[in-house]
Structures are given as C-alpha cells and as structure tokens.
VOKEPA-74824 format. One line per 4 residues: number of its first residue (from 0); for each residue x, y, z of N, C-alpha, C. Coordinates in nm, 4 decimals. Layout:
<atoms>
NUM = X,Y,Z,X,Y,Z,X,Y,Z  ...
</atoms>
This chain:
<atoms>
0 = -1.0882,1.9922,0.1972,-1.2145,2.0212,0.2663,-1.2839,1.8919,0.3079  -1.2921,1.7980,0.2122,-1.3556,1.6705,0.2433,-1.2780,1.5955,0.3499  -1.1430,1.6060,0.3426,-1.0587,1.5382,0.4414,-1.0829,1.5967,0.5806  -1.0978,1.7293,0.5892,-1.1224,1.7951,0.7178,-1.2552,1.7511,0.7756
4 = -1.3591,1.7459,0.6917,-1.4905,1.7027,0.7381,-1.4858,1.5577,0.7855  -1.4103,1.4754,0.7105,-1.3990,1.3348,0.7485,-1.3355,1.3215,0.8875  -1.2284,1.3988,0.9098,-1.1595,1.3921,1.0388,-1.2485,1.4416,1.1522  -1.3249,1.5469,1.1259,-1.4159,1.6008,1.2283,-1.5236,1.4991,1.2625
8 = -1.5790,1.4349,1.1583,-1.6828,1.3336,1.1817,-1.6257,1.2136,1.2574  -1.5010,1.1767,1.2219,-1.4374,1.0641,1.2911,-1.4163,1.0971,1.4380  -1.3746,1.2233,1.4639,-1.3517,1.2646,1.6025,-1.4820,1.2608,1.6808  -1.5914,1.3097,1.6187,-1.7217,1.3077,1.6865,-1.7636,1.1640,1.7161
12 = -1.7385,1.0739,1.6216,-1.7756,0.9337,1.6422,-1.6988,0.8740,1.7590  -1.5695,0.9067,1.7659,-1.4888,0.8557,1.8763,-1.5355,0.9117,2.0096  -1.5706,1.0404,2.0105,-1.6194,1.1015,2.1339,-1.7486,1.0358,2.1788  -1.8404,1.0142,2.0811,-1.9660,0.9474,2.1142,-1.9424,0.8056,2.1648
16 = -1.8461,0.7372,2.1027,-1.8141,0.6008,2.1461,-1.7635,0.6014,2.2892  -1.6819,0.7041,2.3203,-1.6315,0.7153,2.4571,-1.7421,0.7395,2.5568  -1.8376,0.8245,2.5184,-1.9519,0.8521,2.6057,-2.0325,0.7257,2.6279  -2.0585,0.6531,2.5186,-2.1361,0.5290,2.5308,-2.0627,0.4248,2.6141
20 = -1.9311,0.4158,2.5954,-1.8529,0.3184,2.6728,-1.8597,0.3509,2.8212  -1.8466,0.4809,2.8532,-1.8558,0.5230,2.9931,-1.9935,0.4930,3.0500  -2.0970,0.5200,2.9681,-2.2341,0.4947,3.0145,-2.2576,0.3462,3.0369  -2.2023,0.2629,2.9456,-2.2190,0.1186,2.9603,-2.1490,0.0662,3.0842
24 = -2.0299,0.1216,3.1152,-1.9602,0.0798,3.2365,-2.0408,0.1160,3.3602  -2.0961,0.2379,3.3600,-2.1790,0.2812,3.4731,-2.3033,0.1941,3.4851  -2.3636,0.1615,3.3701,-2.4827,0.0751,3.3711,-2.4476,-0.0625,3.4269  -2.3309,-0.1137,3.3858,-2.2874,-0.2445,3.4347,-2.2704,-0.2448,3.5853
28 = -2.2102,-0.1366,3.6384,-2.1936,-0.1283,3.7843,-2.3288,-0.1220,3.8523  -2.4203,-0.0437,3.7949,-2.5534,-0.0289,3.8556,-2.6271,-0.1621,3.8581  -2.6175,-0.2366,3.7471,-2.6840,-0.3669,3.7414,-2.6235,-0.4623,3.8436  -2.4884,-0.4598,3.8516,-2.4214,-0.5499,3.9448,-2.4610,-0.5181,4.0882
32 = -2.4648,-0.3888,4.1245,-2.5018,-0.3509,4.2605,-2.6496,-0.3759,4.2866  -2.7294,-0.3733,4.1789,-2.8727,-0.3924,4.1970,-2.9097,-0.5397,4.2124  -2.8167,-0.6288,4.1770,-2.8453,-0.7708,4.1938,-2.8773,-0.7989,4.3396  -2.9746,-0.8833,4.3652,-3.0051,-0.9168,4.5044,-2.8809,-0.9682,4.5736
36 = -2.8610,-0.9264,4.6994,-2.7464,-0.9756,4.7736,-2.7494,-1.1274,4.7797  -2.8721,-1.1833,4.7720,-2.8865,-1.3288,4.7723,-2.8010,-1.3895,4.6622  -2.8108,-1.3350,4.5413,-2.7384,-1.3896,4.4273,-2.5885,-1.3776,4.4463  -2.5410,-1.2599,4.4818,-2.3974,-1.2341,4.4890,-2.3311,-1.3141,4.5995
40 = -2.3888,-1.3140,4.7182,-2.3231,-1.3799,4.8316,-2.3395,-1.5307,4.8268  -2.4539,-1.5795,4.7784,-2.4683,-1.7240,4.7609,-2.3622,-1.7763,4.6646  -2.3397,-1.7022,4.5563,-2.2383,-1.7431,4.4588,-2.0999,-1.7467,4.5224  -2.0687,-1.6460,4.6034,-1.9367,-1.6404,4.6678,-1.9125,-1.7622,4.7556
44 = -2.0125,-1.7966,4.8377,-1.9969,-1.9117,4.9266,-1.9932,-2.0425,4.8477  -2.0793,-2.0562,4.7485,-2.0843,-2.1798,4.6716,-1.9538,-2.2039,4.5961  -1.8927,-2.0953,4.5473,-1.7702,-2.1068,4.4683,-1.6441,-2.0994,4.5532  -1.6617,-2.0871,4.6852,-1.5459,-2.0841,4.7743,-1.4708,-1.9537,4.7748
48 = -1.5344,-1.8473,4.7278,-1.4697,-1.7145,4.7273,-1.4995,-1.6444,4.8600  -1.4369,-1.6954,4.9659,-1.4653,-1.6444,5.1007,-1.3362,-1.6063,5.1726  -1.2474,-1.5361,5.1012,-1.1221,-1.4937,5.1644,-1.1467,-1.3961,5.2778  -1.2682,-1.3384,5.2813,-1.3013,-1.2468,5.3903,-1.3165,-1.3201,5.5232
52 = -1.3335,-1.4527,5.5177,-1.3478,-1.5291,5.6417,-1.2113,-1.5477,5.7065  -1.2043,-1.5255,5.8372,-1.0806,-1.5440,5.9119,-1.0946,-1.6645,6.0041  -0.9907,-1.7445,6.0100,-0.9962,-1.8642,6.0938,-0.9740,-1.8326,6.2410  -0.9195,-1.7135,6.2693,-0.8957,-1.6721,6.4076,-0.9922,-1.5610,6.4477
56 = -1.0035,-1.5398,6.5777,-1.0846,-1.4289,6.6275,-1.0241,-1.2983,6.5774  -1.1077,-1.2074,6.5357,-1.0611,-1.0802,6.4789,-0.9757,-1.0059,6.5811  -0.8533,-0.9727,6.5412,-0.7588,-0.9091,6.6345,-0.8085,-0.7737,6.6837  -0.8837,-0.7010,6.6003,-0.9347,-0.5702,6.6434,-1.0411,-0.5858,6.7512
60 = -1.1212,-0.6912,6.7408,-1.2209,-0.7184,6.8445,-1.1519,-0.7499,6.9764  -1.0503,-0.8328,6.9714,-0.9771,-0.8689,7.0934,-0.9107,-0.7456,7.1542  -0.8489,-0.6638,7.0702,-0.7770,-0.5472,7.1197,-0.8692,-0.4464,7.1885  -0.9919,-0.4326,7.1367,-1.0831,-0.3322,7.1923,-1.1919,-0.3916,7.2810
64 = -1.1769,-0.5186,7.3155,-1.2803,-0.5874,7.3930,-1.3037,-0.5237,7.5293  -1.1975,-0.4770,7.5934,-1.2131,-0.4229,7.7290,-1.3118,-0.3074,7.7327  -1.3003,-0.2174,7.6366,-1.3934,-0.1034,7.6330,-1.5290,-0.1433,7.5760  -1.5257,-0.2246,7.4702,-1.6491,-0.2611,7.4024,-1.7389,-0.3489,7.4893
68 = -1.6795,-0.4365,7.5671,-1.7570,-0.5367,7.6410,-1.7687,-0.5078,7.7902  -1.7237,-0.3915,7.8329,-1.7292,-0.3618,7.9758,-1.8746,-0.3623,8.0245  -1.8932,-0.4021,8.1506,-2.0268,-0.3990,8.2101,-2.1188,-0.5095,8.1644  -2.0632,-0.6199,8.1125,-2.1471,-0.7285,8.0602,-2.2078,-0.8140,8.1688
72 = -2.2747,-0.9224,8.1318,-2.2856,-0.9757,7.9945,-2.3812,-0.8948,7.9073  -2.3598,-0.9071,7.7769,-2.4359,-0.8272,7.6814,-2.5100,-0.9158,7.5813  -2.6046,-0.8528,7.5152,-2.6739,-0.9135,7.4014,-2.6127,-0.8494,7.2775  -2.5387,-0.9298,7.1996,-2.4546,-0.8764,7.0917,-2.5069,-0.9196,6.9550
76 = -2.5216,-0.8221,6.8666,-2.5608,-0.8470,6.7280,-2.4369,-0.8491,6.6406  -2.4259,-0.9511,6.5558,-2.3178,-0.9587,6.4573,-2.3821,-0.9639,6.3185  -2.3990,-0.8495,6.2527,-2.4642,-0.8485,6.1204,-2.3719,-0.9021,6.0124  -2.4314,-0.9664,5.9105,-2.3551,-1.0259,5.8010,-2.2439,-1.1127,5.8590
80 = -2.2829,-1.2031,5.9459,-2.1875,-1.2735,6.0317,-2.1023,-1.3770,5.9611  -2.1521,-1.4325,5.8492,-2.0803,-1.5437,5.7899,-2.0690,-1.6552,5.8927  -1.9509,-1.7157,5.9001,-1.9280,-1.8209,5.9997,-1.8148,-1.7797,6.0952  -1.8052,-1.6492,6.1214,-1.6949,-1.5986,6.2014,-1.6852,-1.6651,6.3385
84 = -1.5627,-1.6990,6.3770,-1.5394,-1.7576,6.5093,-1.5479,-1.6520,6.6191  -1.5601,-1.5260,6.5802,-1.5816,-1.4199,6.6801,-1.7038,-1.4519,6.7654  -1.8057,-1.5110,6.7039,-1.9302,-1.5396,6.7761,-1.9077,-1.6408,6.8870  -1.8284,-1.7438,6.8592,-1.7989,-1.8438,6.9609,-1.7180,-1.7809,7.0742
88 = -1.6209,-1.6993,7.0385,-1.5362,-1.6317,7.1383,-1.6205,-1.5434,7.2300  -1.7112,-1.4673,7.1729,-1.7984,-1.3803,7.2527,-1.8890,-1.4624,7.3441  -1.9420,-1.5719,7.2916,-2.0303,-1.6572,7.3720,-1.9538,-1.7201,7.4878  -1.8297,-1.7591,7.4634,-1.7488,-1.8192,7.5692,-1.7140,-1.7193,7.6781
92 = -1.7220,-1.5914,7.6467,-1.7009,-1.4868,7.7478,-1.8276,-1.4606,7.8285  -1.9363,-1.5278,7.7931,-2.0597,-1.5166,7.8704,-2.1664,-1.4290,7.8095  -2.1479,-1.3876,7.6832,-2.2447,-1.2989,7.6179,-2.3441,-1.3795,7.5338  -2.4615,-1.3196,7.5133,-2.5607,-1.3756,7.4225,-2.5328,-1.3188,7.2840
96 = -2.5161,-1.4065,7.1858,-2.4727,-1.3628,7.0535,-2.5772,-1.3995,6.9487  -2.6133,-1.3005,6.8672,-2.7069,-1.3235,6.7571,-2.6386,-1.2810,6.6270  -2.6094,-1.3782,6.5427,-2.5534,-1.3483,6.4114,-2.6643,-1.3503,6.3073  -2.6544,-1.2629,6.2097,-2.7520,-1.2603,6.1007,-2.6757,-1.2836,5.9713
100 = -2.7142,-1.3883,5.9002,-2.6426,-1.4277,5.7794,-2.7402,-1.4746,5.6733  -2.7218,-1.4236,5.5529,-2.8106,-1.4520,5.4417,-2.7939,-1.5933,5.3851  -2.6707,-1.6451,5.3865,-2.6388,-1.7691,5.3163,-2.6487,-1.8891,5.4102  -2.7395,-1.9832,5.3837,-2.7551,-2.1005,5.4716,-2.6273,-2.1807,5.4878
104 = -2.5483,-2.1891,5.3815,-2.4240,-2.2666,5.3857,-2.3312,-2.2175,5.4964  -2.3248,-2.0851,5.5164,-2.2368,-2.0290,5.6189,-2.2797,-2.0733,5.7582  -2.4112,-2.0765,5.7822,-2.4617,-2.1191,5.9122,-2.4295,-2.2652,5.9371  -2.4558,-2.3486,5.8367,-2.4296,-2.4917,5.8495,-2.2826,-2.5183,5.8782
108 = -2.1949,-2.4491,5.8051,-2.0515,-2.4689,5.8231,-2.0063,-2.4210,5.9613  -2.0652,-2.3126,6.0112,-2.0260,-2.2634,6.1438,-2.0476,-2.3702,6.2497  -2.1679,-2.4245,6.2566,-2.1976,-2.5227,6.3612,-2.1170,-2.6512,6.3413  -2.0965,-2.6930,6.2171,-2.0191,-2.8141,6.1907,-1.8732,-2.7960,6.2315
112 = -1.8139,-2.6831,6.1943,-1.6729,-2.6594,6.2227,-1.6450,-2.6379,6.3709  -1.7448,-2.5878,6.4440,-1.7286,-2.5657,6.5879,-1.7784,-2.6848,6.6702  -1.8171,-2.7918,6.5998,-1.8670,-2.9131,6.6671,-1.9827,-2.8830,6.7619  -2.0749,-2.8015,6.7154,-2.1917,-2.7649,6.7943,-2.3166,-2.8254,6.7307
116 = -2.4025,-2.8787,6.8139,-2.5292,-2.9321,6.7643,-2.6319,-2.8194,6.7605  -2.6827,-2.7904,6.6440,-2.7741,-2.6779,6.6269,-2.9194,-2.7212,6.6378  -2.9971,-2.6403,6.7050,-3.1418,-2.6616,6.7142,-3.2101,-2.5637,6.6195  -3.2968,-2.6130,6.5332,-3.3622,-2.5265,6.4346,-3.5005,-2.4847,6.4835
120 = -3.5327,-2.3567,6.4624,-3.6633,-2.3043,6.5004,-3.6989,-2.1892,6.4068  -3.8106,-2.1254,6.4340,-3.8547,-2.0106,6.3544,-3.8892,-1.8948,6.4480  -3.8379,-1.7779,6.4152,-3.8709,-1.6575,6.4920,-3.9047,-1.5461,6.3937  -4.0224,-1.4869,6.4117,-4.0645,-1.3805,6.3209,-4.0693,-1.4263,6.1770
124 = -4.0980,-1.5549,6.1555,-4.1029,-1.6089,6.0200,-3.9668,-1.6382,5.9600  -3.8598,-1.6249,6.0391,-3.7248,-1.6460,5.9889,-3.6638,-1.7732,6.0479  -3.5863,-1.8413,5.9678,-3.5184,-1.9637,6.0132,-3.4066,-1.9276,6.1089  -3.4009,-1.9996,6.2206,-3.3015,-1.9728,6.3241,-3.2347,-2.1036,6.3646
128 = -3.1021,-2.1021,6.3719,-3.0253,-2.2141,6.4242,-2.9568,-2.1671,6.5520  -2.9662,-2.2455,6.6578,-2.9095,-2.2002,6.7850,-2.8427,-2.3136,6.8597  -2.7457,-2.2761,6.9409,-2.6764,-2.3684,7.0290,-2.6227,-2.2885,7.1461  -2.6726,-2.3194,7.2662,-2.6283,-2.2454,7.3834,-2.6598,-2.0977,7.3709
132 = -2.5571,-2.0142,7.3870,-2.5758,-1.8691,7.3837,-2.5654,-1.8106,7.2435  -2.5495,-1.8973,7.1428,-2.5339,-1.8500,7.0050,-2.6602,-1.8780,6.9249  -2.7073,-1.7759,6.8581,-2.8250,-1.7889,6.7720,-2.7906,-1.7275,6.6365  -2.8087,-1.8048,6.5297,-2.7839,-1.7539,6.3953,-2.9146,-1.7465,6.3184
136 = -2.9448,-1.6287,6.2691,-3.0677,-1.6042,6.1954,-3.0361,-1.6068,6.0461  -3.1015,-1.6937,5.9727,-3.0783,-1.7074,5.8297,-3.1685,-1.6090,5.7556  -3.1180,-1.4874,5.7340,-3.2021,-1.3822,5.6765,-3.1180,-1.2669,5.6257  -3.1780,-1.1876,5.5426,-3.1259,-1.0558,5.5072,-3.1345,-0.9707,5.6329
140 = -3.0321,-0.8930,5.6622,-3.0314,-0.8118,5.7842,-3.1536,-0.7215,5.7926  -3.2075,-0.6784,5.6779,-3.3233,-0.5891,5.6785,-3.4524,-0.6605,5.7175  -3.4504,-0.7921,5.7199,-3.5679,-0.8685,5.7620,-3.5772,-0.8820,5.9140  -3.4685,-0.8552,5.9809,-3.4657,-0.8660,6.1277,-3.5131,-0.7339,6.1860
144 = -3.6186,-0.7377,6.2658,-3.6715,-0.6135,6.3220,-3.7061,-0.6291,6.4689  -3.7294,-0.5173,6.5329,-3.7520,-0.5143,6.6777,-3.8881,-0.5710,6.7174  -3.9747,-0.5996,6.6211,-4.1037,-0.6601,6.6529,-4.0870,-0.8051,6.6970  -3.9872,-0.8709,6.6400,-3.9679,-1.0134,6.6657,-3.8388,-1.0452,6.7411
148 = -3.7462,-0.9483,6.7487,-3.6197,-0.9721,6.8160,-3.5932,-0.8613,6.9180  -3.5538,-0.9013,7.0383,-3.5230,-0.8030,7.1416,-3.4050,-0.7157,7.0987  -3.4052,-0.5919,7.1469,-3.3005,-0.4978,7.1100,-3.1650,-0.5409,7.1654  -3.0615,-0.4884,7.1045,-2.9234,-0.5248,7.1396,-2.8541,-0.4079,7.2103
152 = -2.7636,-0.4422,7.3030,-2.6867,-0.3351,7.3671,-2.5419,-0.3313,7.3183  -2.5075,-0.4251,7.2297,-2.3768,-0.4232,7.1650,-2.3936,-0.4720,7.0208  -2.3191,-0.4081,6.9284,-2.3167,-0.4498,6.7877,-2.1713,-0.4550,6.7434  -2.1308,-0.5677,6.6884,-1.9959,-0.5840,6.6341,-2.0076,-0.5920,6.4824
156 = -1.9741,-0.4816,6.4163,-1.9781,-0.4753,6.2702,-1.8369,-0.4995,6.2191  -1.8099,-0.6237,6.1909,-1.6769,-0.6657,6.1472,-1.6651,-0.6526,5.9954  -1.6676,-0.5276,5.9471,-1.6573,-0.4966,5.8042,-1.7841,-0.5289,5.7268  -1.8980,-0.5406,5.7944,-2.0243,-0.5602,5.7238,-2.0619,-0.4346,5.6444
160 = -2.0376,-0.3188,5.7030,-2.0727,-0.1932,5.6356,-2.0025,-0.1819,5.5004  -1.8759,-0.2211,5.4948,-1.8012,-0.2078,5.3697,-1.8363,-0.3158,5.2684  -1.9188,-0.4112,5.3075,-1.9662,-0.5115,5.2121,-2.0821,-0.4587,5.1291  -2.1342,-0.3422,5.1678,-2.2534,-0.2878,5.1033,-2.2181,-0.1709,5.0119
164 = -2.2820,-0.1605,4.8951,-2.2567,-0.0485,4.8044,-2.3086,0.0819,4.8635  -2.2611,0.1946,4.8136,-2.2955,0.3249,4.8726,-2.4443,0.3505,4.8879  -2.5241,0.3091,4.7884,-2.6665,0.3409,4.7921,-2.7429,0.2614,4.8972  -2.6793,0.1613,4.9560,-2.7455,0.0785,5.0569,-2.7007,0.1158,5.1988
168 = -2.5855,0.1790,5.2115,-2.5252,0.1987,5.3439,-2.6081,0.2855,5.4371  -2.6700,0.3910,5.3854,-2.7523,0.4763,5.4708,-2.8687,0.4001,5.5310  -2.9350,0.3205,5.4481,-3.0470,0.2395,5.4961,-2.9991,0.1389,5.6005  -2.8825,0.0798,5.5747,-2.8270,-0.0192,5.6665,-2.8002,0.0437,5.8038
172 = -2.7383,0.1594,5.8050,-2.7072,0.2253,5.9321,-2.8352,0.2596,6.0084  -2.9337,0.3117,5.9375,-3.0611,0.3439,6.0040,-3.1246,0.2177,6.0625  -3.1123,0.1068,5.9894,-3.1708,-0.0180,6.0372,-3.0978,-0.0683,6.1615  -2.9640,-0.0636,6.1599,-2.8880,-0.1039,6.2788,-2.9288,-0.0220,6.4001
176 = -2.9443,0.1069,6.3804,-2.9804,0.1937,6.4927,-3.1188,0.1588,6.5475  -3.2061,0.1096,6.4607,-3.3404,0.0708,6.5055,-3.3375,-0.0569,6.5886  -3.2281,-0.1340,6.5799,-3.2162,-0.2592,6.6529,-3.1392,-0.2430,6.7846  -3.0923,-0.1221,6.8105,-3.0070,-0.0982,6.9272,-3.0829,-0.0295,7.0404
180 = -3.0491,-0.0689,7.1620,-3.1025,0.0002,7.2788,-3.0397,0.1388,7.2885  -3.1077,0.2334,7.3509,-3.0452,0.3647,7.3748,-2.9173,0.3464,7.4566  -2.8100,0.4082,7.4112,-2.6828,0.3951,7.4814,-2.6023,0.2726,7.4427  -2.6525,0.1932,7.3482,-2.5796,0.0747,7.3032,-2.4465,0.1148,7.2394
184 = -2.3497,0.0229,7.2419,-2.2199,0.0478,7.1801,-2.2049,-0.0328,7.0520  -2.1534,0.0333,6.9509,-2.1197,-0.0309,6.8231,-1.9691,-0.0266,6.8071  -1.9076,-0.1414,6.7844,-1.7671,-0.1464,6.7463,-1.7629,-0.1699,6.5966  -1.7084,-0.0718,6.5244,-1.7118,-0.0737,6.3776,-1.5722,-0.0885,6.3203
188 = -1.5557,-0.1862,6.2321,-1.4313,-0.2069,6.1605,-1.4563,-0.1758,6.0134  -1.3766,-0.0853,5.9546,-1.3978,-0.0528,5.8129,-1.2681,-0.0193,5.7431  -1.2779,-0.0067,5.6093,-1.1616,0.0191,5.5249,-1.1800,0.1487,5.4462  -1.0666,0.2110,5.4158,-1.0673,0.3236,5.3218,-0.9498,0.3060,5.2267
192 = -0.9788,0.3183,5.0976,-0.8759,0.3067,4.9950,-0.9220,0.3856,4.8734  -0.8385,0.3922,4.7709,-0.8727,0.4613,4.6470,-0.9734,0.3764,4.5700  -1.1014,0.4177,4.5721,-1.2083,0.3382,4.5112,-1.1904,0.3244,4.3606  -1.1125,0.4130,4.2976,-1.0903,0.4022,4.1535,-1.0026,0.2817,4.1174
196 = -0.9315,0.2276,4.2163,-0.8441,0.1126,4.1920,-0.9204,-0.0195,4.1971  -1.0371,-0.0187,4.2612,-1.1132,-0.1416,4.2796,-1.2584,-0.1046,4.3063  -1.3498,-0.1798,4.2482,-1.4905,-0.1447,4.2618,-1.5529,-0.1980,4.3905  -1.4952,-0.3018,4.4500,-1.5528,-0.3603,4.5697,-1.6644,-0.4587,4.5365
200 = -1.7141,-0.5352,4.6360,-1.6763,-0.5239,4.7763,-1.5422,-0.5903,4.8049  -1.4745,-0.5541,4.9165,-1.5203,-0.4523,5.0110,-1.5096,-0.3131,4.9512  -1.6004,-0.2263,4.9923,-1.6024,-0.0890,4.9449,-1.5254,0.0022,5.0400  -1.4832,0.1137,4.9881,-1.4143,0.2134,5.0693,-1.5166,0.3031,5.1386
204 = -1.4971,0.3252,5.2682,-1.5824,0.4174,5.3439,-1.4918,0.5185,5.4135  -1.5057,0.6438,5.3782,-1.4209,0.7472,5.4368,-1.4650,0.7803,5.5784  -1.3754,0.8443,5.6507,-1.4095,0.8895,5.7861,-1.5251,0.9889,5.7807  -1.5239,1.0761,5.6802,-1.6299,1.1763,5.6676,-1.7663,1.1098,5.6478
208 = -1.7708,1.0089,5.5608,-1.8980,0.9405,5.5383,-1.9458,0.8714,5.6653  -1.8546,0.8032,5.7330,-1.8955,0.7295,5.8529,-1.9477,0.8245,5.9609  -1.8764,0.9334,5.9824,-1.9209,1.0315,6.0818,-2.0587,1.0864,6.0456  -2.0804,1.1082,5.9158,-2.2091,1.1605,5.8703,-2.3204,1.0581,5.8901
212 = -2.2917,0.9305,5.8614,-2.3932,0.8256,5.8760,-2.4416,0.8155,6.0207  -2.3509,0.8384,6.1141,-2.3866,0.8263,6.2562,-2.4008,0.9628,6.3237  -2.4487,1.0576,6.2456,-2.4733,1.1912,6.3007,-2.5704,1.1810,6.4188  -2.5376,1.2516,6.5259,-2.6211,1.2488,6.6459,-2.5744,1.1493,6.7495
216 = -2.4884,1.0553,6.7068,-2.4301,0.9587,6.7998,-2.2905,1.0074,6.8405  -2.2378,0.9472,6.9453,-2.1021,0.9803,6.9891,-2.0051,0.8859,6.9191  -1.9243,0.9407,6.8286,-1.8364,0.8592,6.7453,-1.6905,0.8856,6.7834  -1.6196,0.7783,6.8163,-1.4782,0.7891,6.8518,-1.3971,0.6956,6.7635
220 = -1.2980,0.7503,6.6949,-1.2080,0.6667,6.6162,-1.1014,0.6116,6.7112  -1.1011,0.4809,6.7296,-1.0095,0.4180,6.8246,-0.8688,0.4046,6.7685  -0.8586,0.3730,6.6401,-0.7266,0.3597,6.5788,-0.7390,0.3592,6.4270  -0.6256,0.3839,6.3633,-0.6166,0.3802,6.2171,-0.4811,0.3231,6.1804
224 = -0.4792,0.2212,6.0967,-0.3539,0.1615,6.0513,-0.3582,0.1442,5.9001  -0.2405,0.1447,5.8388,-0.2299,0.1211,5.6955,-0.1834,-0.0225,5.6750  -0.2710,-0.1051,5.6162,-0.2423,-0.2478,5.6000,-0.1783,-0.2801,5.4658  -0.1322,-0.1797,5.3935,-0.0845,-0.2006,5.2577,0.0333,-0.2984,5.2519
228 = 0.1196,-0.2969,5.3538,0.2364,-0.3844,5.3526,0.2029,-0.5269,5.3965  0.0901,-0.5428,5.4646,0.0554,-0.6743,5.5179,-0.0144,-0.7635,5.4154  -0.0753,-0.7001,5.3156,-0.1503,-0.7777,5.2159,-0.0965,-0.7429,5.0766  -0.0072,-0.8266,5.0212,0.0593,-0.7963,4.8935,-0.0356,-0.7685,4.7780
232 = -0.1542,-0.8345,4.7764,-0.2430,-0.8146,4.6606,-0.2962,-0.6725,4.6510  -0.2931,-0.5966,4.7630,-0.3365,-0.4570,4.7562,-0.2426,-0.3784,4.6651  -0.1122,-0.3940,4.6853,-0.0149,-0.3246,4.6004,-0.0213,-0.3755,4.4569  -0.0457,-0.5046,4.4402,-0.0538,-0.5616,4.3060,-0.1681,-0.4992,4.2266
236 = -0.2720,-0.4563,4.2959,-0.3855,-0.3922,4.2293,-0.3658,-0.2420,4.2116  -0.2495,-0.1932,4.2541,-0.2190,-0.0521,4.2337,-0.2521,0.0382,4.3509  -0.2916,-0.0196,4.4642,-0.3225,0.0621,4.5812,-0.1949,0.1187,4.6426  -0.2025,0.2428,4.6856,-0.0907,0.3046,4.7577,-0.1148,0.3028,4.9078
240 = -0.2408,0.2873,4.9475,-0.2725,0.2740,5.0901,-0.4002,0.1928,5.1055  -0.4132,0.1306,5.2209,-0.5344,0.0560,5.2565,-0.5534,0.0782,5.4066  -0.6319,0.1782,5.4389,-0.6486,0.2166,5.5786,-0.7554,0.1312,5.6458  -0.7242,0.0865,5.7659,-0.8190,0.0122,5.8481,-0.8482,0.0969,5.9716
244 = -0.9756,0.1237,5.9933,-1.0141,0.2046,6.1095,-1.1117,0.1273,6.1969  -1.1015,0.1528,6.3264,-1.1982,0.0987,6.4229,-1.2601,0.2144,6.4982  -1.3914,0.2098,6.5097,-1.4658,0.3148,6.5783,-1.5463,0.2533,6.6925  -1.5649,0.3318,6.7967,-1.6587,0.2964,6.9032,-1.7670,0.4034,6.8999
248 = -1.8905,0.3593,6.8772,-2.0021,0.4524,6.8616,-2.1020,0.4269,6.9728  -2.1373,0.5333,7.0436,-2.2432,0.5250,7.1453,-2.3727,0.5709,7.0828  -2.4684,0.4813,7.0714,-2.5922,0.5101,6.9981,-2.6998,0.5705,7.0880
</atoms>
C-alpha cells in the first residue's frame, strides 16, 4: 500500500515537473520575443551573426522586377533593409529608394561598402543618411509614418515579415499598408517550414496567414520553391522542407 502511494506521488511530481518545464520554456520564448528588437538585432550585427545578408542582388527581386517595377520610376520602401545591395540596384534603375534599418552599423557599412559618401540629416526626428537616390532611415519601422515621409508606391519586403514574431506581424502589416499609396505594389518574399524544428527568426509564415494579413488586397502568389536541398543546414536541423514563396500584392 505504501509502495503504491509512493509511486502515485512520484508520478504526480513528474507530471507537475513536466508542466512547469513546459511553462518555463513558453515563458522563455515570451521573454525572448518581448526583448526590444533593438537588443536582438544590435547584438546580431555586433557579433557578426548576419548570414541573412546577401552579397548579391536578391534573385527573386531580379526575376520579378518586370512586373514589380513596371511603369516607373517609383518611390520604393525597403523595410528592415540591413545593408542589402538591392537598394543600390534599384537606385541604379532610376528609382527613389528608402530603406529603414534599426541598427546604425548596417547603415554605416552599406555606404562604406558601396563607396558612397553619405549626407546626414534629420527627418521627423529620425536620423537619415542619404546619397543620391538612396535614403536610409535609422529607426524602428514603426517610427516611420506618413506625417513625415511621403507615401510609397512600391514596397520590397525581402523577408522582413519573417523576421518578426507572430504577435508583431499583424501590427507590422497594418503599418506597411498605412505607408503605401492606394494601388501600390508589394513584392513579398517569405518562408514556410515546420516551426517545431526551429523557433526563429526567421519565422515560418503560412500561405493562409499571409492571405489573411492582407485581406481586402489583391494577393497573387508568383512562385513557390523548396530550398531544402540548396541549404544543407536546414536538413541538419531536421527540416523536411523549406518553402520560399514570392507574392505580388496590390494594396
């Protein structure tokens, strides 16, 4: 009898421990996602954890440029821009480009690496570095508003959406839409994978979620590819697929 009670109590203790462990993991994720983006992204740049940066122009942008950029020149927003060379490529095509980036280091490195002399100014209380048709705003994307910046007729979201945790994405999409002219085009690049294999960022965004976020807009999926064979570390982490989708959205 005593042995049975002991085993039952031990089982209850283990169950409670499991509940607490699960709760602690959830709490840890919540705390991590709640950290200011300033902390997380500054650390990534300072420590050189910037594998998301590509040295070449994004191939998806080049492939869909004809439809995305037709009828230009355009005023193009690149949110969470980092130091992407996409901005230089777009500017060389004759477009006005505004990148928004939280980390000052990324802005400094962009102008240095492209051998561009940057002029510093302030717009809407935000630090701005500019050269020719390129303007980089050193700010959280949510600080950029239509009161101080003219609306955009093109937005190139080069996986910025998937850099944000689920609880922030709805607000982000609403904010982007507030910065766009009626009829503006958004070219969206995003990923979908088994979120249980990796916590992100980058985060997984399903087609259903994306369509829902842009309800009321005209959403067209331009292509879908599985990049699992191209990036070995995806399989090493246990992923069976890593879908890359590009959308053209008429806002």
